[in-house]
N, C-alpha and C positions, 0 to 999 in steps of 0.2 A: 593197878594202872594209875590210880589217883596219886600214889606216892611218886611215881615217875613224873607225871605232869606237874605236880606241885613242886617237886624238887627242881625241875628245869626252870619253872617260873620264878622260884625263889632266887636262884643264882642269877637269872637275867635281870632281876629288878633290885636286888639288895647289894649295893656297892660295898658294904662292909665285908662281904664274903670274897670279893674279887682278889684281895691280896693272897688268899689261900689257893686260888685256882690259876693265877696268871702263869706262874712258872711250870706247873704240871701240864697245863694245856699247851704251852709253848714247846715243851719237850715232846709231848705227844704228837703235835703237828710235825715237828722235825722228824721223829721216828716214822710217822706215817708217810711222809714224803720220801724218806730213804727207802722204805719198803716199795713204794710205787715206782721209784727209779730203778730199783733192782728188778721188779716185775717187768717193766718196759724193756730193760736191757736183755732179759732172758727171752722174752717173746719176740723181739724184733727180728733176730735171725730166722726164726721159723716163718714169720709172715713174709719176709723177703724171699725166702726159699720157695714158699708156695706160689708167690706172685711170679717168680722167675720161670715157672713151668709153662707160662702162657706167653706166646709171642705177640698176641694182640694186646696193644696198650690198654684198651678199654677193659678187656677181660682181666689183665694183670691188676689194673687199678681197682676193679670190683673185688677181686680176691683180697687185695691189700686192705681195702676198707672193711670187708667182711671179717677179716682176721682181727683187726683192731676193735671192731664192734663186739666180737666174741670175747676178746680180752676184757673189754669194759664190763660186759655182762657178768663174766666169771669174777672179776675183781669186786664188783658190787656186792657179791655174796661172801667172797673169801676174805676180803680186807678186814671186815668187822670181826670175823672169826679169828684171824691171825692177831689182830690188835687186842682183842679181848683175851687171848691167850697170854700175850705179853703183859697185859694189865693184871692178869691173875698172878703173875710172878712178882710184880712190883707194887701191887695195890696197897699193901699194908704200909709201905714206906712212903709212897707218893701222896696218899690221901689221908694220912692219919690225923694231921692237924685240923683239916676241915671236918672230919668225922667227930673229933673231940669237941669242936665248937658246937656242932649241931646236937650232940648228945647232952652237952651242958644246958642248952636251951630247952630241950625236951624234959629232962629229969632234974634240972637244978644242980647237977653234979656230974662228974665223969668217973666212972668206975675205974678202980685201979687194983687189979689183982695180978700183979706181974708174974709172968712165967719165968722159970729158970732159963739159963742160957741154953742148956741141952734141950729143954722142951721147946723153946723158940726155934732153935735150929731144926729140930725134927719136924715141927709144924710147917716151917718154910719149905723144907724138902718135900713134904707130902703135898703141899699146895702147888709147888712147881711141877711135880710129877702128874698131879691131877690136871693142871692146866695144859700140859703137853699132851696128855692122853685125850682130853676133850678136843684139843686142837686137831689131833690126828683123826679122831673119830668124826669130827666135823667136816674135814676134807673129804672123807669117804661118803659121809651122809649128803654132802652137797651134790654129789653125782647120782646117788641112789634115790634120795628123797629131796630134790631141790626145794629150797625155801623152808619147808617144814622141818627137815632134819637139822640144818644149821640153826634155825630159830629155837628149837627145843634145847639143843646143846648149849648154845651161847646164852640163852635166857637163864638156864640153870646155873651156868658158870658165873654169870653176872650177879645172880642172887647171892651166891657165896662170896664173891669178891666185894660187893658193896655193903655187905653186912658183917664182914669179917672183923673189922675194928671193934665193933660193939662186943662181939663174942670173945675176942682175944683179951680185951680189957677186963673181962670177967673170968679169965683163966680157962675159957672153953676153947679147946683146939678143934681142928678140922673134923675129927670123928664125931664129936658132940654136935658140931654145927650141921654136919650132913644129916644127922638124924632129926634135929630139932627145928631147923630153919623153915622147913616146909609146913610146919604146924603153926607158924606165926600168922595172924590175921592179915590178909592182903599179900601173902608171899607169892601165890600163883599169879596174881595180876601183875605184881612187880616183875616177875620173871618174864612174862609175855611182853610187857611194855619195854623192859630193858633189852630183850632180844630184838624187838623191832627197831629200837634206836641204834643198836650196834650194827644193824644191817644197812644203815644209811651211810654210804661212803663219805668220808671226811667229816661230815656233820657229827658222826659218832664221837670223834675225839673232842669236839667242842661241847658236846652235851654230857660227857662223863661226869663233870662236877655235879650236875643235877641228879645224876643217878647215885652219887655218893650221899647227897643230902637226903634223897628219898629212901635209900637203903638204910641209912643210919636211923632215920625216923622210924622206919618199919621195925627194925630190930630193937631199938631203945624202948619203944612203946610195948613191944611184945615181951621183952625180957624184964623190963623195969630195972629197979636198982639192984 
């Protein structure tokens, strides 16, 4: 949990990191708004249909308000999961520069053990598949085990996403990371903290850079040079 809080505080107070985060956060906010607009467009016909079943204007209004409140409640839990899934697909590209900067601070160098083109492609495919699988499982878990289910899944995915740069720069692909990342000191606390952050609507996008900083520190200190 300390890595999460320290990472967020570092990004908020250190302006030298801002050039690394402005564009990714702007793109993230844009994507988040697009998802929200799509969600509203999908839900609106259903809410209007339910409200039209009542001839009494007060009853229809109450149903309409209730429908939108239900949407807001569901969105609060699912938006972070959906966005975390998207982040899992693009994390390596979007946050690599910031991750390298933090690793250089922690270790005095940035590991460079490049993967071959085939290895990189296979690792990317595996991460995309895992992110989509976790996203689908999270949607089911949000109905069966509200809050706890999505928190566990999103937290685990966040731990993988925000430490992946350190692993890949050491030539360690997803399979190795899946086995080893949970053994790093502070891994569980980071997963819980990151999971909580990603379940905060809209704020999750703004706080992602702090998770990159925290996750990079966690992995760099755990793996070393």
